[in-house]
C-alpha positions in Angstrom: 0.0 0.0 0.0 1.2 3.6 -0.8 1.4 5.9 2.1 -1.4 8.2 2.7 -1.0 11.6 1.1 -0.8 14.3 3.6 -3.9 16.6 3.8 -3.3 20.1 2.5 -4.2 22.7 5.1 -3.7 26.5 5.6 -1.5 26.6 8.9 0.4 24.4 11.2 1.8 25.9 14.4 4.2 23.6 16.3 5.1 24.6 19.9 7.1 23.3 22.7 4.0 23.3 24.9 0.3 23.7 24.2 -2.1 24.6 27.0 -5.6 24.0 25.5 -7.5 25.1 28.7 -10.0 22.4 28.0 -9.2 19.8 29.4 -8.4 21.8 32.5 -4.9 22.3 33.7 -3.4 20.1 30.9 -0.1 20.8 29.3 0.9 19.0 26.1 4.4 18.9 25.2 5.7 19.1 21.5 2.3 19.5 19.9 0.9 21.1 16.9 -2.3 23.0 16.2 -3.6 22.6 12.7 -5.8 25.3 11.1 -8.0 25.3 7.9 -10.4 28.0 7.0 -10.0 29.8 10.4 -11.0 26.6 12.3 -8.8 24.3 14.5 -9.0 20.9 12.6 -6.4 19.1 14.7 -4.3 19.1 17.9 -1.8 16.4 18.0 1.9 15.6 18.5 4.2 17.3 16.1 5.5 14.2 14.5 1.9 12.9 13.8 0.9 16.2 12.5 3.8 16.4 10.0 2.8 12.9 8.7 -0.8 13.8 8.4 -0.9 17.3 7.1 0.8 19.5 4.5 0.5 23.2 5.6 0.7 26.1 3.3 2.5 27.8 6.3 4.3 26.3 9.2 5.3 28.1 12.3 7.8 26.5 14.6 7.9 27.9 18.2 10.4 25.8 20.0 10.7 28.0 23.1 7.1 28.9 23.5 3.8 28.0 25.0 0.6 28.2 22.8 -2.5 29.2 24.5 -6.0 30.4 23.6 -6.1 34.2 22.8 -6.9 36.0 26.1 -10.5 37.5 26.5 -10.9 40.9 28.1 -14.4 40.4 29.4 -15.0 44.1 30.4 -13.3 47.2 28.9 -14.0 50.7 27.6 -11.4 50.7 25.0 -11.9 54.2 23.5 -10.7 55.4 27.0 -7.2 54.4 26.2 -6.9 58.1 25.0 -7.8 59.1 28.7 -5.0 56.9 30.2 -3.6 58.6 33.3 -5.8 61.7 33.0 -7.2 61.6 36.6 -5.4 59.2 38.9 -5.5 58.5 42.6 -9.2 59.6 43.0 -12.2 57.7 44.5 -14.6 56.3 41.9 -17.4 58.9 42.0 -15.0 62.0 42.1 -13.0 60.4 39.3 -16.0 59.7 37.2 -18.3 62.7 37.8 -15.7 65.4 38.3 -13.1 64.4 35.9 -13.9 61.6 33.4 -17.3 62.6 32.4 -16.5 66.2 31.9 -13.4 65.5 29.8 -15.4 63.0 27.7 -18.0 65.6 27.1 -15.5 67.9 25.5 -14.0 65.4 23.1 -16.3 62.3 22.6 -17.4 61.6 18.9 -16.8 59.2 16.2 -13.1 60.1 15.7 -12.2 60.0 19.4 -13.8 56.5 19.6 -12.2 55.2 16.4 -8.8 56.4 17.4 -9.1 55.0 20.9 -10.1 51.6 19.8 -7.2 51.4 17.3 -4.7 52.2 20.1 -6.4 49.6 22.3 -6.3 46.9 19.6 -2.6 47.5 19.1 -1.9 47.2 22.7 -4.2 44.2 23.2 -2.6 42.2 20.4 0.9 42.8 21.8 -0.4 41.4 25.1 -1.9 38.2 23.7 -5.6 39.4 23.8 -7.8 38.5 20.9 -11.2 39.4 22.0 -12.8 42.2 24.0 -16.3 42.8 25.6 -16.7 46.4 24.9 -18.8 48.9 26.8 -18.9 52.5 25.4 -20.7 55.1 23.3 -20.8 55.1 19.4 -20.9 51.3 19.2 -21.4 51.6 15.5 -17.9 53.1 15.1 -16.5 50.7 17.7 -17.8 47.6 15.9 -16.7 49.0 12.4 -13.3 49.7 13.7 -12.9 46.1 15.3 -14.2 44.6 12.0 -11.7 46.6 9.9 -8.9 45.6 12.2 -9.8 42.0 12.2 -10.2 41.8 16.0 -12.9 39.8 17.8 -15.2 41.8 20.0 -18.6 41.9 21.6 -19.8 45.5 21.3 -22.0 47.1 24.0 -25.3 48.9 23.1 -25.2 51.6 25.6 -28.4 52.7 27.7 -28.2 55.4 30.3 -30.9 57.8 31.6 -29.3 61.1 30.4 -28.5 62.6 27.0 -25.1 61.8 25.6 -23.4 62.6 22.3 -24.6 59.0 21.3 -28.3 59.4 22.0 -30.7 61.9 23.7 -33.8 60.1 24.8 -34.7 56.6 26.1 -36.4 55.8 22.8 -33.3 57.0 20.9 -30.9 54.8 22.9 -33.1 51.8 22.1 -33.7 52.6 18.4 -30.0 53.0 17.8 -29.1 49.9 19.9 -31.4 47.9 17.5 -29.9 49.4 14.4 -26.4 48.7 15.5 -27.3 45.1 16.5 -28.9 44.6 13.1 -25.9 46.0 11.2 -23.5 43.3 12.9 -26.0 40.4 12.7 -24.0 37.3 11.4 -20.6 39.1 11.4 -17.9 36.5 11.9 -15.9 38.7 14.4 -18.3 41.3 15.8 -21.5 40.5 17.9 -23.4 42.7 20.4 -24.8 42.9 24.0 -27.0 45.3 25.8 -24.8 47.6 27.9 -26.9 49.4 30.5 -24.4 51.4 32.5 -25.4 50.6 36.0 -28.4 50.3 38.3 -27.9 53.8 39.6 -28.0 55.3 36.1 -30.7 53.2 34.4 -34.5 53.2 35.2 -36.8 50.2 35.9 -38.5 50.9 32.6 -35.3 50.8 30.6 -34.3 47.5 32.3 -37.7 45.9 31.5 -37.2 46.9 27.8 -33.7 45.5 27.9 -35.0 42.2 29.3 -37.5 41.8 26.7 -35.1 42.6 23.8 -32.4 40.5 25.3 -34.7 37.6 25.2 -36.0 38.3 21.7 -32.5 38.9 20.2 -30.7 36.3 22.3 -27.9 38.6 23.4 -26.2 39.2 26.8 -26.8 42.2 29.2 -23.5 43.7 30.3 -23.5 46.1 33.2 -21.6 47.5 36.2 -23.1 46.2 39.4 -22.3 46.3 43.1 -19.0 48.1 42.3 -18.8 50.0 45.5 -20.5 50.0 49.1 -21.7 53.5 48.4 -23.7 52.2 45.3 -25.4 49.6 47.5 -26.3 52.1 50.2 -27.7 54.6 47.8 -30.0 52.0 46.2 -31.2 50.9 49.5 -31.9 54.4 50.5 -33.9 55.0 47.2 -35.8 51.8 46.6 -35.3 49.8 49.8 -33.7 47.1 47.8 -30.0 46.3 47.2 -29.2 46.5 43.4 -29.1 42.8 43.1 -32.6 42.5 44.6 -33.8 45.2 42.2 -32.5 43.3 39.2 -34.0 40.1 40.5 -37.4 41.7 40.7 -37.0 42.9 37.1 -36.1 39.4 35.8 -32.5 40.2 34.8 -30.7 37.9 37.1 -30.3 35.1 34.5 -27.8 33.3 32.3 -27.4 36.3 29.9 -26.3 38.6 32.6 -22.6 39.7 32.6 -22.2 41.4 36.1 -19.1 43.4 36.3 -17.2 44.3 39.6 -19.5 42.7 42.2 -17.3 43.7 45.1 -20.4 43.9 47.5 -22.1 40.4 47.7 -23.8 38.4 50.3 -23.5 34.7 50.5 -27.2 34.6 49.3 -26.5 36.7 46.3 -23.5 34.4 45.4 -25.8 31.4 45.7 -28.5 33.2 43.5 -25.7 34.0 40.8 -24.7 30.3 40.7 -28.4 29.1 40.4 -29.3 31.5 37.7 -26.1 31.1 35.7 -24.9 34.7 36.1 -21.4 35.3 34.9 -19.3 37.7 37.0 -16.4 39.7 35.6 -13.7 40.4 38.0 -11.6 43.6 37.4 -9.2 43.4 40.3 -6.6 46.1 39.3 -9.4 48.8 38.6 -11.1 48.0 41.8 -7.9 48.2 43.8 -6.9 51.5 42.1 -10.3 53.1 42.8 -10.5 51.4 46.3 -13.9 50.1 45.2 -13.6 46.9 47.3 -12.7 43.2 46.8 -14.7 40.8 44.7 -15.1 37.5 46.6 -13.7 35.7 43.6 -12.8 32.3 45.4 -16.3 32.2 47.0 -17.9 32.8 43.6 -15.6 30.0 42.2 -16.4 27.5 44.9 -20.2 28.3 44.5 -19.9 27.4 40.8 -20.3 30.8 39.5 -18.7 31.5 36.1 -15.9 34.0 36.9 -14.3 35.8 34.0 -11.6 38.5 34.0 -11.5 42.1 32.6 -9.2 45.2 32.8 -11.8 47.9 32.9 -10.8 50.9 30.8 -7.3 52.4 30.7 -8.5 55.5 32.6 -9.0 53.4 35.7 -6.3 50.6 35.3 -4.2 52.0 33.5 -3.4 49.2 31.1 -5.0 46.4 29.0 -2.6 43.8 30.4 -4.4 40.6 30.9 -1.3 38.9 32.1 -1.1 41.3 34.9 -4.7 40.9 35.5 -4.4 37.2 36.0 -1.6 37.5 38.5 -3.4 40.3 40.4 -6.6 38.2 40.5 -4.9 35.1 41.7 -2.9 36.9 44.4 -5.7 39.0 45.7 -8.2 36.1 45.8 -5.7 34.3 48.0 -5.5 37.2 50.4 -9.2 37.8 50.4 -10.0 34.1 51.0 -7.2 33.7 53.5 -6.2 30.6 51.5 -2.9 30.2 49.6 -4.5 27.4 47.5 -7.4 29.6 46.3 -7.7 30.7 42.7 -4.8 28.6 41.4 -2.9 29.4 38.3 -4.8 27.1 36.0 -8.0 28.5 37.1 -6.7 32.1 36.7 -5.9 31.2 33.1 -9.4 29.8 32.7 -10.9 33.1 33.8 -9.0 35.0 31.1 -9.9 32.4 28.4 -12.8 29.9 28.4 -14.7 31.4 31.3 -14.6 34.9 29.5 -15.9 33.2 26.3 -18.7 31.7 28.2 -19.7 35.0 29.9 -20.0 36.7 26.5 -21.8 33.8 24.9 -18.9 32.7 22.6 -17.7 29.5 24.4 -18.7 27.3 21.5 -16.4 29.3 19.2 -13.3 30.5 21.3 -11.7 30.3 24.7 -9.9 27.0 24.3 -7.9 25.0 21.7 -10.3 22.4 20.7 -11.1 20.9 17.2 -13.9 22.8 15.7 -13.2 26.2 17.4 -11.9 29.3 15.8 -8.0 29.6 15.7 -7.6 32.5 18.2 -4.2 31.8 19.7 -1.2 33.5 21.4 2.3 32.3 21.7 4.3 33.2 24.8 8.2 32.8 24.7 9.2 31.1 28.0 13.0 31.1 27.3 13.6 34.6 28.8 15.8 34.7 31.9 12.7 36.2 33.8 10.9 32.8 33.3 13.8 30.5 34.0 14.2 27.9 35.4 10.9 26.4 34.2 9.3 23.8 36.4 5.4 24.3 35.8 4.3 25.9 32.6 0.9 27.2 33.7 2.3 28.7 37.0 5.0 30.5 35.1 2.4 31.9 32.7 0.4 33.4 35.6 3.1 34.2 38.2 6.1 35.1 36.1 5.5 35.7 32.4 5.0 39.3 31.1 2.8 40.4 28.2 6.1 41.5 26.5 6.9 37.8 26.1 4.0 37.4 23.7 5.6 36.8 20.3 2.7 35.9 17.9 -1.0 36.0 17.8 -3.6 34.8 15.4 -7.3 35.6 15.2 -9.6 33.2 13.2 -6.4 31.8 11.8 -5.0 35.1 10.6 -1.7 36.1 11.9 -1.9 39.5 13.7 1.5 39.6 15.5 4.7 38.1 14.2 7.7 37.9 16.4 6.5 41.0 18.3 5.7 42.9 15.1 2.1 44.0 14.5 0.8 43.1 11.0 -1.6 45.4 9.1 -1.3 48.2 11.8 0.5 51.4 11.1 1.9 51.9 14.6 3.6 55.3 13.6 0.0 56.6 12.4 -1.7 55.2 15.6 0.9 57.1 17.8 0.6 60.3 15.8 -3.2 60.4 16.3 -2.7 59.4 19.9 -0.3 62.4 20.4 -2.8 64.8 18.8 -5.5 63.6 21.1 -3.2 64.1 24.1 -2.6 67.7 23.1 -6.4 68.3 22.6 -7.5 66.8 25.8 -4.7 68.5 27.8 -5.8 71.9 26.4 -9.2 71.5 28.0 
């Protein structure tokens, strides 16, 4: 018998280690990921892959670990242009006296476009391949992500006061439905409702969101229980905690992406687990604004899907998901009083598969499995900062830096090659960023 002719495929990535995330905590040595038409078609030992497949492109990564692309499950990426504008202030002072007034002077389609471009460049260089976005002008945001070949869930904003995006409640909803329709079926860009927070959104708006979320089958993404002050204010106003109010309105369900959640009772944690709520933990932003500590380990133990986000650059001040993983793991141990809490493999999961589940994309991304989209990041572990190497996943979470990300693919398309961004004019991005800096500073 003649030997079987190798199957022609688009791409084969061979790596010293592959961490697929699912199965959990597994490290595969000397494995290859095979890609055809943007989809992973095989994950197998390199020798077997070479015998079975003839790739149009082969990438050899002999000192690297290949992981799913990281998922930033809560961010405001146009706010990269406000990075460092108003630091070292409590949340409401920061927001009401600095950020909102600054935004009002400059916000518009160009600000949003240029901020997203800067964010995409930063995220790709840090191994992030998908963002759950929450900001105004979602039409421009989605179009920018689509043009740059970056995967995103774009928030459809709802808030109870006029903004540059919309002026009335009806206007917010009409524009939201238009934007949703414009991205229906897009391979990279999808949508979620993004009511700002319980303290800025009315019961009537939440009821409309619940109905439309059910009809359109899209998530609801909002800030919730971010600070003790928020909870106290709601109790004084309605007699209910924000969580109770949303329960009453029917929004505590498996479409809810609840961000921050630093103020939770054991009963609320149990209710999140029972309803299938996803909680997005933003540890560095919460620490910087002194908002409180999300009980991440309690949530994990209760069976709640915990994902990870950076929040916006105005309150973090970066989009570094490696830093976020490390901070989340360390903080969870301190809050739980347990050094074994929120271990490294779970931290990586919160930044990958759990994030995909939160945003409703876990059938497509978040792990390296046959049939899923080829969203991948390669991390070089040969640097002296990550030597000696005993445990790959621990090294990724506790020692590796985003600056060790060498290569990134989204839907099988290479976006970063040996630290060089492809299809992005970095000089032009920086020039526009510098121009915005001068304009914002002038105000």
